[in-house]
NUDREN-404641 format. One line per 5 residues: number of its first residue (from 0); their letters; for each residue x, y, z of C-alpha. Coordinates in nm, 4 decimals, always signed. Example, Ala and Ser with C-alpha at 12.3 -4.5 7.8 and 13.67 -1.06 7.14 Angstrom:
BEGIN
0 = AS = +1.2300 -0.4500 +0.7800; +1.3670 -0.1060 +0.7140;
END
This chain:
BEGIN
0 = MIPRR = -7.2666 -3.4070 +21.6213; -7.4018 -3.3734 +21.2981; -7.5340 -2.9635 +21.2273; -7.8657 -2.8703 +21.1841; -8.0316 -2.8795 +20.8152;
5 = IIFAA = -8.1600 -2.5417 +20.7448; -8.3377 -2.4754 +20.5098; -6.1177 -0.7766 +20.1036; -4.6636 +0.5575 +19.4513; -4.6376 +0.7183 +19.8107;
10 = PFLAF = -4.6346 +0.4617 +20.1002; -4.9196 +0.6446 +20.2638; -5.1270 +0.5677 +19.8860; -5.0122 +0.1788 +19.9317; -5.1109 +0.1459 +20.2605;
15 = AMLCL = -5.4608 +0.2913 +20.1735; -5.4815 +0.0740 +19.8691; -5.4704 -0.2272 +20.0899; -5.7087 -0.1154 +20.3404; -5.9554 -0.0603 +20.1024;
20 = FPGVA = -5.8780 -0.3438 +19.9091; -5.7319 -0.6106 +20.0925; -5.6264 -0.9071 +19.9200; -5.5784 -0.6928 +19.5771; -5.1981 -0.6033 +19.6215;
25 = SAQSS = -4.9338 -0.7079 +19.3398; -4.7537 -1.0111 +19.4452; -4.4065 -0.9647 +19.5605; -4.0735 -1.0355 +19.3497; -3.8210 -1.2131 +19.5207;
30 = APDAT = -3.4695 -1.1547 +19.4541; -3.3625 -1.3660 +19.1532; -3.0720 -1.5589 +19.3704; -3.2851 -1.6821 +19.6394; -3.5387 -1.9842 +19.7158;
35 = WRFAV = -3.9309 -1.7917 +19.7354; -4.2655 -1.9655 +19.8099; -4.6668 -1.9658 +19.7261; -4.9214 -2.1548 +19.8401; -5.2339 -2.3014 +19.6948;
40 = SGDSR = -5.5362 -2.4981 +19.7752; -5.9110 -2.4813 +19.6988; -6.2464 -2.6072 +19.7558; -6.3525 -2.3732 +20.0903; -6.7054 -2.4769 +20.0967;
45 = NCGDV = -6.9189 -2.6249 +20.4082; -6.6179 -2.5699 +20.6171; -6.4316 -2.3067 +20.5022; -6.4872 -2.0129 +20.7240; -6.3352 -2.2165 +21.0007;
50 = VMPAI = -6.0516 -2.3588 +20.7790; -5.9398 -2.1034 +20.5570; -5.8292 -1.8499 +20.8450; -5.5958 -2.1306 +20.9859; -5.4819 -2.1706 +20.5944;
55 = AAGVQ = -5.4206 -1.8123 +20.5941; -5.2314 -1.8205 +20.9655; -5.0532 -2.1055 +20.8070; -4.9495 -1.9419 +20.4648; -4.8020 -1.6401 +20.6289;
60 = KSAAT = -4.5733 -1.8232 +20.8708; -4.4544 -2.0034 +20.5524; -4.3138 -1.6416 +20.3698; -4.5387 -1.7155 +20.1112; -4.5463 -1.4370 +19.8385;
65 = FYWHL = -4.9422 -1.5075 +19.7504; -5.1988 -1.7607 +19.7771; -5.3785 -1.9076 +19.5256; -5.7121 -2.0160 +19.5275; -5.8327 -2.2944 +19.2798;
70 = GDFRK = -6.2361 -2.2789 +19.3223; -6.5349 -2.3931 +19.4690; -6.5672 -2.1002 +19.7381; -6.9057 -2.1510 +19.8875; -7.1196 -2.4869 +19.8252;
75 = NSDFD = -7.4067 -2.2500 +19.6810; -7.6559 -2.5352 +19.6009; -7.7185 -2.5643 +19.9150; -7.6240 -2.4784 +20.2661; -7.2681 -2.4346 +20.4269;
80 = EDIEH = -7.2248 -2.5744 +20.7452; -7.0187 -2.2863 +20.8624; -7.2817 -2.0558 +20.7497; -7.5593 -2.2147 +20.9291; -7.3623 -2.1731 +21.2461;
85 = QPEHL = -7.2794 -1.8352 +21.2614; -7.4799 -1.7224 +21.5703; -7.6713 -1.5110 +21.3883; -7.8130 -1.7494 +21.1823; -7.8703 -2.0477 +21.4373;
90 = AKPLS = -8.0883 -1.7557 +21.5854; -8.2413 -1.6832 +21.2944; -8.2131 -1.9210 +21.0235; -8.1147 -1.8315 +20.6218; -8.3959 -1.8946 +20.3770;
95 = ISAYQ = -8.2042 -2.0426 +20.0768; -8.2495 -1.7328 +19.8484; -8.1372 -1.5197 +20.0996; -7.8039 -1.7742 +20.1585; -7.7653 -1.7720 +19.7568;
100 = QTVWD = -7.7249 -1.3638 +19.8024; -7.4779 -1.3851 +20.0990; -7.2173 -1.6515 +19.9904; -6.9946 -1.4627 +19.7867; -6.9860 -1.1847 +20.0502;
105 = DFLQN = -6.9330 -1.4297 +20.3325; -6.6414 -1.5831 +20.1436; -6.4416 -1.2210 +20.1087; -6.5438 -1.1388 +20.4606; -6.4672 -1.5030 +20.6434;
110 = QIAAF = -6.2136 -1.6555 +20.4428; -6.0088 -1.3528 +20.2142; -5.9834 -1.1030 +20.4936; -5.7466 -1.3210 +20.6574; -5.4977 -1.3207 +20.4435;
115 = GSLPV = -5.4636 -0.9369 +20.4736; -5.2007 -0.7550 +20.2493; -5.0683 -1.0844 +20.1155; -5.1954 -1.1045 +19.7442; -5.4631 -1.3402 +19.6768;
120 = FLGIG = -5.5388 -1.5210 +19.3098; -5.8867 -1.6256 +19.2574; -5.9746 -1.9545 +19.0286; -6.3202 -2.0027 +18.9276; -6.4786 -2.3798 +19.0231;
125 = NHETV = -6.8129 -2.5205 +18.8819; -6.9811 -2.4294 +19.2166; -6.9587 -2.0563 +19.1429; -7.1609 -2.0856 +18.8606; -7.4301 -2.3002 +19.0101;
130 = WPHTR = -7.7930 -2.1192 +18.9486; -7.8662 -1.8200 +19.0520; -7.4785 -1.7618 +18.9992; -7.3209 -1.7253 +18.6625; -6.9715 -1.6450 +18.5251;
135 = EMYLI = -7.0558 -1.2651 +18.4245; -7.2013 -1.2320 +18.8012; -6.7990 -1.3677 +18.9442; -6.6563 -1.1121 +18.7116; -6.8431 -0.8342 +18.8437;
140 = QFADW = -6.8096 -0.9699 +19.2414; -6.4131 -1.0752 +19.2116; -6.3265 -0.7687 +18.9512; -6.0883 -0.6236 +19.2231; -5.9453 -0.9717 +19.2410;
145 = LETPV = -5.8772 -1.0165 +18.8395; -5.7897 -0.6689 +18.7763; -5.4877 -0.6371 +19.0496; -5.2207 -0.4127 +18.8915; -4.9617 -0.6935 +18.8513;
150 = LRKQR = -5.2795 -0.8996 +18.6587; -5.3732 -0.5401 +18.4501; -4.9903 -0.5026 +18.3593; -4.9624 -0.8504 +18.2497; -5.2763 -0.8782 +18.0559;
155 = LGDDP = -5.2212 -0.5288 +17.8777; -4.8112 -0.6230 +17.7913; -4.9641 -0.9493 +17.6249; -5.2415 -0.7608 +17.4313; -5.2809 -0.3288 +17.4700;
160 = NAHRL = -5.6644 -0.4012 +17.3474; -5.7298 -0.6475 +17.5744; -5.9522 -0.4606 +17.8331; -6.1872 -0.7222 +17.8955; -6.1886 -0.9453 +18.2238;
165 = TTYYH = -6.1816 -1.3110 +18.1823; -6.1953 -1.5747 +18.4424; -5.9044 -1.7044 +18.3186; -5.5444 -1.5085 +18.2986; -5.1800 -1.5405 +18.3975;
170 = WIQDG = -4.8500 -1.3673 +18.5707; -4.5028 -1.3784 +18.5287; -4.3216 -1.3853 +18.8541; -3.9469 -1.4011 +18.8792; -3.8999 -1.6339 +18.5542;
175 = VDFIT = -4.2585 -1.8472 +18.6696; -4.5641 -1.8359 +18.4304; -4.8351 -1.8663 +18.6423; -5.1609 -1.9210 +18.4209; -5.5100 -1.9512 +18.6193;
180 = LDNAV = -5.7398 -2.1636 +18.3925; -6.1470 -2.2195 +18.3500; -6.3058 -2.5204 +18.3414; -6.5938 -2.4741 +18.5528; -6.8907 -2.5216 +18.3130;
185 = NNEFD = -6.9093 -2.8235 +18.1212; -6.5925 -2.9592 +18.2408; -6.4203 -2.8327 +17.9419; -6.1510 -2.5254 +17.7999; -6.3914 -2.3447 +17.5203;
190 = ADQLK = -6.2250 -2.2325 +17.1656; -6.1357 -1.8685 +17.2873; -5.9736 -1.9464 +17.6358; -5.7535 -2.2986 +17.4250; -5.6680 -1.9974 +17.1655;
195 = WFEKI = -5.5482 -1.7481 +17.4265; -5.3588 -2.0682 +17.6235; -5.1834 -2.1572 +17.3558; -5.0256 -1.8019 +17.2446; -4.9264 -1.7774 +17.6243;
200 = LARDA = -4.7325 -2.1010 +17.5766; -4.5772 -2.0112 +17.2381; -4.4741 -1.6586 +17.4155; -4.2974 -1.8499 +17.6650; -4.1381 -2.0880 +17.4403;
205 = GNPET = -3.9735 -1.7672 +17.2559; -3.8803 -1.6655 +17.6000; -3.5459 -1.7598 +17.7686; -3.6303 -1.5655 +18.1210; -3.9341 -1.7728 +18.1418;
210 = HTIVV = -3.8141 -2.1316 +18.2668; -4.1286 -2.2459 +18.4444; -4.5038 -2.2910 +18.3771; -4.6836 -2.3607 +18.6329; -5.1149 -2.4076 +18.5608;
215 = GMHEA = -5.3601 -2.4249 +18.7773; -5.7452 -2.4963 +18.7655; -6.0193 -2.6290 +18.9463; -6.1135 -2.9569 +18.7744; -5.7846 -3.2178 +18.6789;
220 = LPDSI = -5.7047 -3.2604 +18.3252; -5.8396 -3.5779 +18.2108; -5.6866 -3.9352 +18.2592; -5.5857 -3.8478 +18.6026; -5.5695 -4.0697 +18.8741;
225 = AANHA = -5.8966 -3.9049 +18.9888; -6.0675 -3.9387 +18.6599; -6.3877 -4.0257 +18.8137; -6.4492 -3.6781 +18.8990; -6.2370 -3.4440 +18.6810;
230 = MDDSP = -6.2851 -3.3145 +18.3298; -6.3733 -3.7035 +18.2385; -6.7205 -3.6430 +18.3032; -6.7951 -3.4691 +17.9662; -6.6587 -3.5715 +17.5785;
235 = AGVAS = -6.5873 -3.1789 +17.5609; -6.3789 -3.1991 +17.8766; -6.1481 -3.5259 +17.7415; -6.1128 -3.2984 +17.4037; -5.9985 -3.0033 +17.5490;
240 = GRRVY = -5.7930 -3.1194 +17.8715; -5.6194 -3.3653 +17.6601; -5.5255 -3.0764 +17.3881; -5.3669 -2.9031 +17.7196; -5.2179 -3.1581 +17.8282;
245 = ADLLK = -5.0601 -3.2081 +17.5151; -4.9547 -2.8502 +17.5044; -4.7780 -2.8819 +17.8141; -4.5734 -3.1653 +17.7174; -4.4797 -2.9836 +17.4024;
250 = AQNES = -4.3772 -2.6771 +17.6590; -4.1633 -2.9517 +17.8395; -3.9821 -3.2173 +17.6132; -3.9285 -2.9429 +17.3113; -3.9195 -2.5795 +17.4891;
255 = HKLVY = -3.7445 -2.7592 +17.8109; -3.9774 -2.5359 +17.9962; -4.0235 -2.7044 +18.3733; -4.4139 -2.7538 +18.3818; -4.6022 -2.8296 +18.6640;
260 = VLASH = -4.9851 -2.8957 +18.7250; -5.2617 -2.8160 +18.9955; -5.5807 -2.8691 +19.0407; -5.8690 -2.9196 +19.3108; -6.2379 -3.0257 +19.3038;
265 = QHFYM = -6.1477 -3.3876 +19.4714; -6.1590 -3.2979 +19.7939; -5.8896 -3.4835 +19.8776; -5.4737 -3.4620 +19.8907; -5.2722 -3.6115 +19.6169;
270 = AGVFN = -4.9356 -3.6033 +19.4048; -4.8339 -3.7480 +19.0909; -5.1760 -3.7480 +18.9852; -5.1209 -3.8046 +18.6095; -4.8954 -4.1410 +18.6911;
275 = TAYWR = -5.1684 -4.3358 +18.4939; -5.1190 -4.6123 +18.2230; -5.2945 -4.3863 +17.9527; -5.0396 -4.0855 +17.9940; -4.7397 -4.3318 +18.0277;
280 = EHGGV = -4.8558 -4.4708 +17.6962; -4.9718 -4.1417 +17.5316; -4.6418 -3.8919 +17.5726; -4.5408 -3.8754 +17.9342; -4.6511 -3.8277 +18.2946;
285 = LPGWI = -4.6362 -3.4570 +18.3766; -4.6019 -3.3164 +18.7546; -4.9511 -3.2960 +18.9332; -5.1480 -3.2086 +19.2282; -5.4890 -3.2062 +19.3654;
290 = VGTAG = -5.5012 -3.0018 +19.6785; -5.9105 -2.9900 +19.7435; -5.8250 -2.9668 +20.0925; -5.9896 -2.5950 +20.2340; -6.2649 -2.6794 +20.4229;
295 = AVRYA = -6.4960 -2.8973 +20.1846; -6.6662 -3.2208 +20.2704; -6.3717 -3.4756 +20.2247; -6.4110 -3.7641 +19.9431; -6.2667 -4.0736 +19.9145;
300 = LPPEK = -5.9466 -4.1708 +19.7096; -5.9939 -4.3517 +19.4138; -5.9064 -4.7290 +19.3663; -5.6032 -4.6263 +19.2093; -5.4479 -4.4114 +19.4931;
305 = SDAQA = -5.1597 -4.6887 +19.5013; -4.9877 -4.5188 +19.1771; -4.9917 -4.1909 +19.3512; -4.6724 -4.0483 +19.4791; -4.8737 -3.9663 +19.8241;
310 = AATNV = -5.2411 -3.8918 +19.9010; -5.4593 -3.8424 +20.1996; -5.8096 -3.7583 +20.2666; -5.9767 -3.6444 +20.5987; -5.7179 -3.3953 +20.6014;
315 = YGFLL = -5.7446 -2.9808 +20.5719; -5.4164 -2.7855 +20.4521; -5.2301 -2.6125 +20.1804; -4.9847 -2.7337 +19.9200; -4.6633 -2.4797 +19.9599;
320 = GAVRP = -4.4298 -2.4184 +19.6480; -4.0489 -2.3375 +19.6888; -3.8965 -2.2137 +19.4053; -3.5449 -2.2226 +19.3582; -3.3125 -1.9754 +19.1502;
325 = SGEIN = -3.3012 -2.2513 +18.8644; -3.6956 -2.2294 +18.8484; -3.7585 -2.5887 +19.0042; -4.0189 -2.6217 +19.2321; -4.0460 -2.8373 +19.5280;
330 = FTFHQ = -4.4138 -2.9032 +19.6725; -4.4955 -2.9651 +20.0316; -4.8225 -3.0721 +20.1706; -4.8931 -2.8758 +20.4751; -5.1692 -3.0401 +20.6813;
335 = LNESD = -5.3665 -2.8260 +20.9672; -5.4808 -2.9483 +21.3023; -5.7688 -2.8698 +21.4466; -5.5514 -2.6668 +21.7184; -5.4082 -2.4328 +21.3972;
340 = VPPAV = -5.7970 -2.2812 +21.3783; -5.7807 -1.8888 +21.5397; -5.9090 -1.8541 +21.8793; -6.1614 -1.5672 +21.7232; -6.2955 -1.8373 +21.4696;
345 = VATYK = -6.3385 -2.0926 +21.7497; -6.5024 -1.8307 +21.9982; -6.7653 -1.7515 +21.6982; -6.8312 -2.1194 +21.5688; -6.7930 -2.2644 +21.9146;
350 = PEFVH = -6.5389 -2.5628 +21.9832; -6.7880 -2.8121 +21.9399; -6.8453 -2.7187 +21.5561; -6.5038 -2.6752 +21.5139; -6.4564 -3.0352 +21.6044;
355 = WCFAE = -6.7156 -3.1262 +21.3572; -6.5374 -2.9965 +21.0894; -6.2257 -3.2192 +21.1451; -6.3845 -3.4982 +21.2563; -6.7277 -3.5398 +21.1081;
360 = NSATR = -6.6833 -3.3647 +20.7729; -6.6300 -3.6402 +20.5595; -6.8157 -3.8705 +20.2712; -6.5920 -4.1157 +20.4381; -6.7336 -4.2044 +20.7390;
END
């Protein structure tokens, strides 16, 4: 059935912090001689309140050390179907203004809270800047997730005067530099962010203890297989995105770092997204993935899908990265089934709507 359209020192102190701020703990470091894991996906609008608790359960079962969300928490520009199907809103539908005032709290309460004490890192997507929301409002709402101890320590370690929070940040964990970028507005990286990013890469180049760079962002860098809905949508996006790609190629080829690039925005799963004629002819193909599979309405795969290493749509799930002691990362996609949705979520949204999310939440049908 198509849904109705109505218009988170001492042991006690550590425990207390987890209770007060769910999901904002520092990422746990792993033994230097052991493989460790992290999970990532993005785009949890539409059916995210149904799908994200299942992702959280799968991520926790996988023994991942953290979860990384690449943006688009809620639709914002219109109603999310899952919010419409919450019992209180079926009985008394929200107005659009009331919906927009509650969407981010809904994301934290019904999606991020499911991860419990597992660290969660957040990236900003284009739907986080849909009016009436702005980047400034985002920084205020999600400050606890942008000012965790691990992020604050990294930021001030890089620059003791960097007291201002930004929507882009990084942290180094067991020799891997995880970099969250912001291309949520105008499909571009602005000048300040590019300057910061290139300083980080220069620092990585001179640090023999940093052997791997993983960059996550909402929209894929330009000239990928998914170019029809990525940074290619604007001239500024193409220019700044190609510059970041060239910087990463330099880090790989001259600094001899292992480089991996992650994005969402397109609501499907794809591996090998930069295997295109453009990048084969302009420096080389970086390892890249798109994983916009956390609840959003699923999109059709692009015609060039046969050039990808793997591709699937009408799926939900998360990408699991297994980091070897060498710094090499093996990525596998973990697809979710309808039966993976926790019983408490099914009880809230009812089996009919949960089934709709898995069977009908698709632009390809």
